[in-house]
C-alpha positions, 0 to 999 in steps of 0.5 A, a space after each residue: 500500500 502506498 502512503 502519501 506523506 505531507 512534508 509541509 503545509 507552508 506555502 512558499 513564494 518560490 519553492 514549488 513554483 516555476 519562476 521566470 529565468 531572466 537569463 534563459 533567453 540569452 542562454 538558448 540564443 547563444 547571447 550569454 557569455 561565459 568565462 570560456 568566451 573571454 579572450 584576454 590580450 596575449 592569452 594562450 590556450 593549452 591542451 594535453 596529449 594523453 596516452 590511450 594505453 594503460 601500460 606502454 613504452 614510449 619508443 618515439 615522439 614526433 612533434 615537428 608537424 604540431 610545432 609547424 601548425 599555424 598559431 602554435 607557440 610551443 610543444 613540450 615533452 618530458 625531454 624539455 623538463 629538467 632531469 631529476 634524480 630518483 630520490 625522496 624529498 619532502 614537498 610540503 604538507 608532510 608528503 614525501 615523493 620521489 622526484 623522478 616519479 613526480 616529474 614523470 607524472 607531469 609528462 611521461 618519460 620512457 613509459 606510460 603507467 596509466 590510461 590518460 598519462 600526459 605525454 605532451 603539452 601544446 600552447 597555441 593562440 586558440 583552443 581550436 589550434 591547440 586541439 588540432 596540433 595534438 592530432 599532429 603529434 605522432 607517438 610510437 608505443 610498445 604496448 605492454 600488459 597492464 596491471 589492473 588490481 593490487 593483487 595482480 601487481 603483487 603476483 610473481 609473474 606480474 608485469 613490472 611497472 618500474 623497471 629500476 625498482 627493487 623490493 627492499 626487504 630485511 635480511 634479503 641480500 639479493 633484492 628482486 624486481 617486483 612491483 612491491 617497494 618494500 616487504 618487512 615481516 616482524 614476528 614474535 613467538 610462535 604465531 601458529 600456537 597463538 592462533 590455536 590458543 586465541 579465543 577469537 580470530 579476526 581476519 580483515 583486509 586493509 587497502 590503501 589509496 594513492 594520493 600522489 605518485 610515490 606517496 601512499 595514504 591509508 584509506 
């Protein structure tokens, strides 16, 4: 049985009515101006070329046609960025990041690590010219198997995302190349006996989320 509820007996002047929209005519006729319609003197428009692949090696990038396109002022790739070392640094708000990963997340270097990874940037006199220039950039990829979940990434046969990363482990003299940055296991006493003697055993799975490249924040 359906029951109708009366939420309020108060009559309002605006709520529940169809007031006249004084900006309606301008919007439907195209006369209304938005922030995107403003063209300031000397302003440029930027567009980003992004990877269509989730995991791939960038074999080459040819930007010559885009640079020669009318209205284009600049085309940049990771080669135009300063070379930074692979070391951790504090970047503010208690965030610790790898400078190399941070730079590669701005514009991909040798690899793309996710679909939408920025490859190149174009600055032009209008957004239409910048968009046209993006289509003239030729990128040659070597497509690699992607890693979709955390569980898949930790498997022994998983595709390696960062080729130069070794798993840091206590007491391991021969670190292996995996997607696991560090593995530490601390034990005290007989774990199996502890489970047997326990009145209650609670098993749960905890996940983390990535806020920035190289920085993990608990979820």
